[in-house]
N, C-alpha and C positions, 0 to 999 in steps of 0.2 A: 505494499499499500504505499502511496507516495501522496503526501498533502501539499499542494501547493498553494503558495501564498504570493497573489498577484499583485505587482506594483510597477508602474510606468511613469518615469521621469517625463515624457514626452506624452500628452494626455490633454483631450479635451477640458477644460475646467469644470467641475460640477456645479450645476446651478443650485440654487437654493430650494429645500423642499417645499411644497406647497401643500397645502391641505389634501387628503386622496389622491396624492402622487404616488406614482409606484417607484419605489426605490430599486428594484431590479431595472426599471426603464433608466432610472437616474445612473445605475452602474454602467448599463449597457451603452450609454452616451459618451462614456470615457474611450469607449473605444470607435467612437463615429456612428454608431448604428442608433437609429430611433425606431423603439419598439412601437409598434402601432396602437392607436389608441383603444383598437377594439379588443386586441390582445390584453392590455392592461385591462379594461373593464370585465373582460372574460376571466381572469385572474381572480379578480377582488369578488365576482360573482359566485365562484366556485370555492372557495377557503375564506372561513369566517375569523377574523383575527381572535388570538385567545392570550389572556394577561394573567398573570400569576406573579408572585414575588419569592425570590430566592438569594439567600445571602445578601439580606438588606439592597436589593436590586427588584426594580419592577422591569418585569421581562414580558415582551409581547411578540408572540409567533405573529409576523405581519403577513407573510405573503407566500404560498408555494405554487410554482407554476411548473407544470407537468405536460410536455407535448407527445409522449410517447418513446421518446428516444433521450430526452434530458430533462432533469429535474433541478430547478433553482429555486432557492429558498431568501427569503429577508426575515429580520427579527430586528427590534428595537430593544435598547438596553439603557436605562437611566437609573441612576443610584437615587433612592429613598432620601438619603441624606447626603447631597452633595458637597456639604462643608468638610466631610471627614471620608469620603470615599471619592476614588478616581478609577473610572471603569477603564480597563485595559484588555482590548480586543485580543484574542487569541492568536488574529492573523498579524499582529504587530509584536514589533521587539522594544525591549524596554527602551533602546536607544533610538527608537523612533520617534520623530516629533509627532505631540499629540494631535494636531490636525493641519490639513493644507497639502497632505501628502496629495490629492487628485485635485488642487486648486478650491478645496473647499474654503470659503470665507465666512461661514456661520460662528466659528467658534475660533477667535484669534488666539492661539497659544502653540507657537513655534518651538516651545521647549520640548525634550524629550520627554516621555513617560516617567522616566526616572529622575529627571530633574523637577519636574511637576510635583510629583509626588511629595519628595524631600522636602522642595521649598515651601510646599502648602500643608506640610504634616498629614497629608492624607494617606490612607489605605489603598495601595493599589491591587484591584481585584480581578483577575484576568478572568476571561469568560468566554465560552464558546459555544455557538448555538447553531448546529447542522443536523442534519439525517443521520440517525446512528447508522443506516443502512449503508451510507457512504462508507464506513470503515471495512467493510468487505470487498470493496472496490479496488482496482489497482491503482486508480487516481483519482483524486477530486480537488476541487480549490475551495479555500476561504478568503474572504478578503472583509474590507470594512470601510466604512465613510463617517466622518464625524459630523455632527449637526450641533445646532444650537442648545442651549438649556442642557450641557451636558449628556445629549442624546448621542448614543451611538450605534449605527446601524449594521448589522454583522450580515452578510453574503456568503451564500455557498452554492455548489453546483456540480453537477457529475453526471455523465452519460450513464443512464441505467439500462437502456437497450431493451425493454420489456416488450415495448409497443401495445400491451394490453390499455382497454378503456379506464380502467382504475388499477391504483397502484397502492398498497398498502405503505405507511411512512410512518417511522418511528422518530419523531424528535428527541433528540438529546441535549441538555445544558448541564454544561460542565463548569464550574468556577471555584477558584482558591485565591488565596491572598498570596502576593509576591513579597519578597525580602528586596526591598529598593535598594538596599546596602550591598548585598552580595549578588542580586539577580536570580536568586534560587525561588523556588516556591515553598511556601510553608504546606508541607503535606497534609498535617493532621486538619488543615483548614478545607481540605477537597469536599464538596460535596455536587451531587447530580441529581437530575430529574429527568424523566423522560414523559414523552406524550403522544399517543398513538392516534393516528388519522389515516384519511384516505385522499388521494389524488387524483383529482377527474382529469382525464386528459382533455386538451383544448378542442380537439375536433377529431374526426376520421383521419387515417393515415393512408397516404397513396405510395405504391412502391413499384419502381420498374428496372429490369435488370439491363444492362447494356454491354454489347460486347464490340471490341475494338475490329474495325475493318482491317487491319495489321496486325495481327496477332503475337508477331515477332516485335513489334516496334515498342511495344510497353511491358514494364515488369509487371502487371497484372494480367490476369485473364479473362476480368470481366469487371465492371463497376455496377452496383446498386445506389440507385437514387430514392431516397425515402423523403417524401413531402409531407410535413407536418403542420399543425395549425399556427407554428412560429416559423419554421425556416424549412430549407431541404439540405439533406446532410447527404455526401457523397462516401460511399465505401468501396474502395478498392478492393479487389480478392487478389492480393499478393501472390506471385508466383513462388517467390521465396518468402520465408519469415523476416529475414533480413532486411527486404526492401521496404519493410515499413519504415526504415530510418531515412529512405530518399525523401530529397525535397520535396516541397508541396506541388500542385498544379493548379490551373486555370481552366474553366470550362468556357465556352462561345457556343451560342447560338447559331443556325443556318446561315445567318447574315453577316457572321463574323464578330458579332459585338460579344462581350464579354459579360457575363453574368456577373452582378452586383455580389458583393460579400454579403452572407446571411449573418444570423443572431451569433453573437459572441458569446463568451471567450471560446465556443465550441472551435475545432479547426474544421477545415474542408466544408462549409456551410455556404448556401448560395440561396440569392432571391430569384426563385423561378416559378413565375406565376402557375403555368400548367407544364407537367412532364412531357418533353416533346418526343416524337418518334426518334428523332437524330439530334446529335450535338457533336462538338469537336473537346478534344481535350488537347492542353499543352503543358509536359512538366517544367518545373521552374529550374532553373541554372544548370541545364543539361545540354547545351548546344553542342558542346566540343563531344559529346557522349552520342550524339544522333538523336536525344530525345525533345529536342525545341520544336521538331514539325509538329504540325498541329494532326492528331489522328481521330477519324471521325468515330464516334460510337453509336451503335444501332441497337435497337430494342426489337423484339418481336412480338412483344405485347400491344 
């Protein structure tokens, strides 16, 4: 299992959160992707936020987005007594600045978490909120945004790949206090809570398999496109396992127009309105090895 903490120095500044705004949508804007408003609305219709208290914190499970392939979540954490507690997101390091990593301007505190806790005499409470189901996956991501009034937004996501209409999800919340002088956790302070719910798929999915017109020109034998209510995923069936580490690829329509990137941070996603009968693929950075030529992919479906 690999936990990826995402952080980008060059990114689109995050806008101030408005009431009823989707934090998942705000997060995707970092990558330059605008989550359609109808998807935001559907996400809020299919999941009711749940709020409870744990470790002198108020925690709200805010959003659960499931499209049949990926699950994304957002949660809000705020200290009940902000004068004595500093929320330290599990995706951060004590040496990270408290806010502004993504251009957030709601909380003007560019000290590190360690500096802020020690200078203000606060307890730094580390918090993780994400589906426990992710722990069984080879990789998933966690991240955070900092809002006004000591509010921290914790985000997570992973490829589930189940494709079912509903998916049981067990949220897990873990919290413990950090020693801000040594950077080590107080293990005896560890608390954990779980909450079970069911994720509703955004909409039915469509799937097509494509075969290269030149079977020898590409390192995969076929490619499956899965169009969900969120985005379209491209999954090559690699000829050799080690080929999975090859550079990425781009897809083009019959007119030579490149399909726009789809929902992040999943790799190889595209914005395709309707799955076509044929399209073209071009491997990245492989001109010298003969992979730069565009190869047609055709489906028999």
